[in-house]
N, C-alpha and C positions, 0 to 999 in steps of 0.2 A: 382831075388828076386820078390815075388809078396807081395802085402799088402792087408791087410782083415780089415773089419770093425769090432769093438768091439762089434757092435750089430746085425750083420747078417755075421757070417763066412763063408758063402757060396758067399758073395761078395768079389771077389778077382780082385784086378786091378793092374795094371802096376806102376812102381815106378813114372813115369812123372805124371801120371793120381793123385796119392797120393800127391805128393809135389804141383803140381798146384791147386788142389782143397781143400786140407786143411780137411774138413770134407766130410764123407761119404755122399751120397744122404738120407741115414735112420738116420741121425744125429749122427751117431757113428764116433769115431776116428780112423785112420788108425795105424795098427801095422804090422811088419815085419811077413810074415807067419812063417819064422824060425829064431831063433836068433843063429847067427853063433859062433862057439864055437873055441877058439883058444887054442892049444895045450899046447905050451910052451911059455908062457909070456914072460920069462927072454931072449928069442931069440929078443925080440924087444928093449931090454936094450941101444942098439947104435943107435938108431931112433933118428932123431931130431924132434921136435914137427911136422913139417909138413909132414916129412915121415910118423909119427904115425897116423896122422890125415888122409893122404891120404889111409894108410892101412885099418884104421878102417872103415872110411866112405864108402870105395869102397866095404865093406863086404855087404854093403845094397844098394848101387846106382852105382853099376859096369858098367852100361850102359852108363855112362857120363865121361867126362873128369875131375875126381875129383882133380886129381893133379893140374890141371891149376886153378881150383876154389879154391883150398888151397892156392897156392902161391898167388894169387890175394888178398885172405882174409887176410892173415897173414904176408906178406913181409913188410908192410909200417906202418900199423897203431897200432902197439903194441910197448909198451916202451922197452921190454927184448925180446931178440931172443928167448928165451924158453918159452915166451908167458905166462905161468902159473907158475911162481916160488914157490917153495915149501920152507917154513920157519921153521926152528925147533925154537921155543919159549918155554924156560922151559923144561918141559917132553912131550910137544905136538908139534903139526905140523899145519901150516896154509897154504892152498892152496890159493895162491893169484890169484884170477880170474879177477881183476879190472884194469888191465894195458892197456886196450884198449881205444879206443877214447871217450868214455862216460863214463869210470871210473866204469863200472859195468860188472857183469859176463855175461850179456845178450850179450856182443860183442862178445864173443866166437862163438856164432851160427849166430849172424844179421849180422857179417862182411862176412860170408860165403854165407847165404841163397840168397842175391841178385844174386850173380854170379851163383849159381846153378839155379836159377829160368831163368836167362838169358840164360843160356846152355840149358834147357829143352824147354823155350818158343822161338818161332820163329815167329808167326804169329800174334796174337793179341795184343793189347795194355793191360797191367796188371795194376789192381787196387788192392793196399793192403790196407784192412781194420783191424785194430788193436786196441785192447784194452789194457791200461797199469795201472798197481798200482803204477807206477813210472818210473822203469828202462827200460822196454821193449820198452816204446814208443820213448825215444831217441834214443835207440840202433838201433830200426827199422828206424827210420827217417835217422838217420848217415848211415844207411848200404844203404838204398834206393835212398837218395837224388842223383838227377841229372842222374840215371841210366836210359839208353834210353827206351824208350816206357814204363814207369811206372809211376804211381802216387801213393800216399800213404796218408792216412788220419787216425790219431790216435786220439783215444776218452780216456779221463782220467776223474776222478772223482773230481769235484770241490771242493776245498779246502782240499783234502784227499790225497795230494802227498807233498812231502817236496817243499818248495818256490825254491831249487837250482835245484831239479828235474824239476820243472814246467817251471824256466826260461830256462834250458837247451832246453825244447821242444819248448818253444814260441819264442825261438831266432834262431831257426833251419833255415839255409840257404836251397837254392834249390828251383828251379822252379817248382817243382812236389810234394811239401810237403804241409801239411795241419794238424792243430790241433784244436781240440774244447773240450773244458770241458763239462760234463754232470753233472745236478744236481742229483746226487744219488752217490752209492758207486763203488767199481770196480766190483761187481758181476752184475751190472745194467749195466754197460760198457759191460761187457763179454756178457751178454744175448742180448743186441743190435747187437753186432757183429755177434752172432750165428744166431738171427732171420734174418738179412740182407743176410748173407751167404746161408741160406736155402731157401730164397724167392725171392732173387733179380735175374733178368733177363734182361740182354741186351747184343744183339748181336756184339755188337763193343767193349765191355769191359771183360776182364777175370778177375772176382773178386775173390780174395783169402785173405789169413790172414798171418801174419807174427808172429801170437801169436803162444804158445807152444802146441796148438791144431794141428798144423802143424809137420808132422813127420820130416820134414827135419830141423826144429828147434832143434829136440830132438838128433838126431843120432851126430852132432858135440860136444855135450855134454858129451858124452860117453868117447871121447878122453881124457879128463883132468883127469879122473879116473884112466886110465892106466898109464899117464904121472906121476901122484903122485907116484904109486906104483914103477915104474921103478926108479924114483928119489932116492926112500928109499933103492932099490936094489943097486943103483950105489954108494949112499954114505955108504954102509955098514950098515945101519940101521936095515934092516932085512935081512933074508935069503930067498932065492928063495922059492916060495909056502907057506910062512908063512902068516897068515892072518892079516888083519889091517881093522879097523874100521872108517868109514867115517860120520862126524855129520854136518847136513846139515840144515842150516835156510831153511824153507819151509813154502811156501804159496800156490802156484799152483800145486804143486807136479813135476814140469817138470824137475829140477835140480836132485832131488833125485831119481826119475824114472830112469834117465840115469844111475845112480849108479847101481840100480837093473839090467839094462840090461848089464852094464859091468860085474857084478856078474854072470849072466847067460852066459856070454860069456868066463868064466873060471877065471877071476879076483878073487884072494883069499881074499874076502870081508868077514869078521865075520858078523859084523851087519851095517846096514843103521838106523843111529839115527835121527829120525824127531825131528827138534827142533822148537818149537813154541812160539809165545808170548801170552799174554792173549787172544787173538782170536784163541782158543785152540781146534778147530774142529777137527783137525786130530789127535791130541793126544788122545782125547776122542774116536776117532775111533778105533784107534789101542788098546786102553785099555778095550773098552767094546764092539765093533763090531757093534756099532750103530753110524751111520753118521748124525748128527742133525745139519743142519743149520738154524733152526729157532730160532735164538738167536741174541742178540744185537751184531752189530759190532762195536767194539771199535777203535778210533785213537789212534795210538801208536806212539813211537819213531822210530818205524821199519815199515813203512807204505807199504813197498813193499810186506809185508806178512800179511797184514791186509786184510785177505780173508776168506770168508765162503763157497765158492764153488771151491774147488779145481780139475779142471777140468781133470787132467792127471792121479788121482785116478782111473779113469774109464779104461784108458790103463793098468794100474797095475792088476786091478781086472780081466781083460780079459786074460791077460798073464798068471796069477795065476790060474785061472780056465779053461781056452779054452772052456768057455760056455757063448755064445753070447745071447742066450735066458734070461739066468740069468741076465746078464749086461743089457740087454734092460728092464727088469723088474725093476732092483734096480733103474736104471736111470729116469724111470717112477715115481717110488715112491718118488724121490727127486724132481722132476720136479712138481709133484702134492701134495706132503705133506712136503716137504722140508727136507725129512729125508730118510733113509733106516736103514736095518739091515741085516747083514750076519750071517750064521750059526757059531755056537762054533767051530764046525770042521774046517772051513775055517778061522777063526781068530786065532786058534791054529796054522794053517801052515804060516798064514801071519807074526805072532809073531816070526817065526824062522829067517825071513829076516828083520824085523823092529822091534826098538825099539822106543819109544815116549815119549817126556818130553815138559813141557813149563816153562816159566820163566816170573816173573813179572818186573815191571819197575824197583825195586830196586835191584833185582838180576842182572838186565842187566847193570845197573849203576855201581854197585861194580864189575863186572868182566872186564868191560871196564877200570876202574881206577887200577884194580889190574894188567892188562898187560903192561899198560903205566908205572906206579909207580915202578913195579918190574923189567920190561924188556926193558922199553922205547919202547915198541911195541904198535902202535897205530891201533885200530881197530873201523870200525863203529858199529852203532847200531844194524844192523841185523847180522853182524858176533859174535857180543856179545851174542846174542840170542843163537847161535851155541855154542859159547863159556862156556856160564853159565851152558850148560848141562854136562860138562866133569865131575862134581864132582858128578852128580845125576846119570849119566851111570857108572856101575860098569863092567870094563873088563880089562884083562891083554894085551890085544892087543895093537898096536900103534893106536893112535887115530889122526885122520887128520879133521880138522875144514874147512869147504869150507867157505874162506873169501870173501863175495859176493860183496862188493862195496867198495870204497875210504870213508876213514873216512870224507874227506872234502865235499863229497856229502850231509852228514847230520850232518855238522860242527855246527850247531846251538845246538842240543841236544848233542853231543860230547863235545864241549866246556863247555856247562853246567854240564854234569857228571862230567867232571875232576875238575872244578873250582867252581861249585855252582852259578854262574853268569849267568842270563838269558840275552841273546842279541836277540832282535827281528829283527835285520837286518841280514838276511842270508847271505848275501855278505860280511858284516863286520866281521862277526862271521868266515867266513873262514880265513881270514886276522889275527884275534885275534888267533885263533886255530895254526895258523903257527907261530906266536910270541910266544905263550905259550910253544910248543912243539918244534921249530925249525926243523920241518918236512916240506918238500916243498909241495906247491900247485901244483896239476897236471896242467898243462898249458891250457888244455880245459876246466877246472873251473876256473881258474884265470882270463880268457879273457870275462867272462860271463857279467861281470859289463859295458863291452864297446859295448856290442852287443844290437842291436834295437830289441824290442819285435815286433812279425811280427803278431801274431796270438792272437784274444782276444775275441771269440764267445763262449757263454755258451747255450746249450739247454737243455730241459727237456727230461726225459728219455721215454717219449712217443712220442717224436716229429721226428719219424722215416723217414718220407719224407723229412724233412728239413735236416736231416744227409744224407739221399741220395744224394741230391742236392749237399752237400759239397763234397761228394765223387766225383760226375761227373763233378764238375767245374773245368775249365783247369785254 
């Protein structure tokens, strides 16, 4: 399998180059030259999660020992053997992606990525630079900590992640980890990462990223779409080839893009439903064809999707158009004017794949209460963004909401939405939520109050040289 740049489709590279570099030299993102089609999905229904992951990931990275990487990723660090359990709640389904070591869906890819990179790279020391809106940071730190010949630096926006997410990062163990906050928002952190990746040169260090701009972050996420569909078949909830819809809380567009690739691989998906909070730049794009990031970024109860620059949308637009000149032009417009516009014809084609809706805080609160009070099912605020869309999106297909994080990662807001009681102490709010619901706190969150804070530095978004020094520090 070759990989090509979204901004220059004559630029073809091998898998090892795409995995280790993350970004193309022209600033584009790598996509597979071909999307592998699977003829008979039901033939996979008896596969374990590891077998399914090895089968699907090997479609794209078949020159590496993917089975070994998969076993190292999933055999120890997840609560359930099937990794991503599917729960039926009322008439709908929730695909629980948060039973890994950091209690968020990012674990699915970021437990796998370090083992793949170690397999690919045999020579230089690897430096991982990553931006996070909350969950990616801890998942990357946990995946790469103490991995031989690697170091990792995570950037996050100061005062714009939940305090539990922040404490998870700041208490991370490992001799090769580092975390700094940036006076800015997530998009500023993402710009810093791209700037350094494009301009950094050090013959002794191989610099790359663990963000979803890396194709090896995206491919493992395809697996759980297949897993959910096969669970429905095995539970006799659907017949073979019957279409289902996936509702995905969406910020950086990587999670939902994995669903689109699964659809192109033959998975019978009706619609992928993009669910946003009040930072509804994607909803506006899918409804108007205009992507406009020149707007206020609001802090919400779902901070991991408080994003205005959805970097993986570039990948989707290339896969849909196969026109790298167009993509380069659109991305230049976005960089220079903070917006771009696509044709009505292209928008019509896109709407065959996607629908998009957004919800305000009252709607998120109400749906979170509804599922707890009616089904004793507790969801986090991001999953509630997805669940709140169910009644707005009309379809006769079975609907699967991607449950992206443990409710205890956002216990302050979850507890407030359930009880109308505000608790400023995030760690105390976990205990109170546990007492109120009698639902167990994941152990990796329970122990946070006993861990020592290791990192406390904050930089301005223009202090690139200082950030590079942090990256290079032993």
